C-alpha positions in Angstrom: 9.8 -27.9 -28.7 7.5 -27.6 -25.7 10.3 -26.3 -23.4 11.2 -23.7 -26.2 7.6 -22.5 -26.3 7.4 -22.2 -22.5 10.6 -20.3 -22.4 9.5 -18.0 -25.2 6.1 -17.3 -23.5 7.8 -16.5 -20.2 10.3 -14.1 -21.9 7.3 -12.3 -23.8 5.4 -12.1 -20.5 8.3 -10.6 -18.6 9.1 -8.3 -21.4 5.4 -7.0 -21.6 5.4 -6.6 -17.8 8.6 -4.6 -17.9 7.5 -2.4 -20.7 4.1 -1.7 -19.0 5.5 -0.3 -15.8 5.2 3.4 -15.4 8.6 5.1 -15.9 7.7 7.8 -13.4 7.0 5.2 -10.7 10.2 3.2 -11.6 12.3 6.5 -11.2 10.5 7.4 -8.0 11.1 3.9 -6.6 14.8 4.0 -7.5 15.3 7.3 -5.6 13.2 5.8 -2.7 15.4 2.8 -2.5 18.3 5.0 -1.9 16.4 7.0 0.8 15.3 3.7 2.5 18.8 2.5 2.6 19.9 5.8 4.2 17.0 6.3 6.7 14.9 3.3 7.3 17.0 0.0 6.9 18.4 0.3 10.5 14.9 -0.3 12.0 12.9 -2.0 9.3 15.8 -4.1 7.9 16.9 -4.7 4.3 13.9 -6.8 3.3 11.3 -4.7 5.1 10.8 -7.4 7.6 11.2 -5.2 10.7 12.1 -6.4 14.2 9.5 -8.6 15.9 7.6 -6.7 18.6 9.7 -3.6 18.2 9.7 -2.2 14.7 6.8 -3.3 12.4 7.3 -5.0 9.1 6.9 -3.1 5.8 7.1 -6.3 3.8 3.5 -7.5 2.9 2.2 -5.0 5.3 -1.6 -4.7 5.6 -1.2 -1.4 7.5 0.4 0.3 4.5 -2.5 -0.7 2.3 -5.3 -0.1 4.6 -3.8 3.2 6.1 -2.2 5.0 3.1 -2.6 8.5 4.5 -1.5 7.6 8.1 1.5 5.7 6.6 2.5 8.9 4.6 1.9 11.0 7.8 4.1 8.8 9.7 7.0 9.0 7.3 6.6 12.9 7.0 6.0 13.7 10.6 7.1 10.8 12.6 4.7 8.5 14.5 4.1 7.2 18.0 1.4 5.1 19.7 -0.2 1.8 18.9 -0.6 0.5 15.4 -1.5 -2.9 14.3 0.5 -4.5 11.4 -0.5 -8.0 10.1 -2.4 -8.7 13.4 0.5 -7.7 15.7 0.3 -4.6 17.9 3.3 -2.3 17.9 3.6 0.6 20.4 6.9 2.4 19.6 8.0 5.8 18.3 9.4 6.7 14.9 11.1 10.1 15.0 10.6 12.4 12.1 13.2 11.8 9.4 13.5 15.4 8.2 12.7 14.3 4.6 11.4 16.7 1.9 8.0 16.0 0.6 9.3 14.5 -2.7 11.6 12.3 -0.7 8.6 11.0 1.3 6.7 10.3 -1.9 9.8 8.4 -3.4 10.4 6.3 -0.3 6.7 5.6 0.1 6.5 4.5 -3.7 9.5 2.1 -3.0 8.0 0.6 0.2 4.5 0.3 -1.1 5.7 -1.5 -4.3 8.4 -3.8 -2.7 8.5 -7.1 -0.7 5.0 -8.3 -1.7 3.3 -4.7 -1.5 1.6 -3.4 -4.5 -0.2 -0.2 -5.1 -2.4 0.8 -8.1 -1.9 4.5 -7.5 1.6 6.2 -7.2 2.3 8.4 -4.1 2.7 11.8 -5.6 4.4 15.0 -4.4 0.8 16.7 -4.3 -0.6 13.9 -2.2 2.3 14.3 0.4 2.1 18.0 0.4 -1.7 17.9 1.2 -1.1 15.8 4.3 -0.9 17.9 7.5 -0.1 16.9 11.1 
């Protein structure tokens, strides 16, 4: 009886979490996962772990959380120079990917809500449009 109760509670908890997720965020993340697979996976790898001392990790990345605008700008326009991610300094270049603003928002929503990253606020098209070089 106790194991049934635990399974029941786990199922109810999982269902409530699933139903409480924002459908717009879920759709954006789905599109973003496809963009990630096309443009980002080569350097940042399948699970966002990056390549040691070369390409920073996106998984459990303190940089993404602390530098939201700079992260979006990097995806939108490319990035070069030193950044510190999880205490490790990276000094490499990321070329502009040529993504539309909506694609930038989608891939950012995917990355910022995957592999141990969580954000309270969805990246919107308007937010990306407002970011200039």
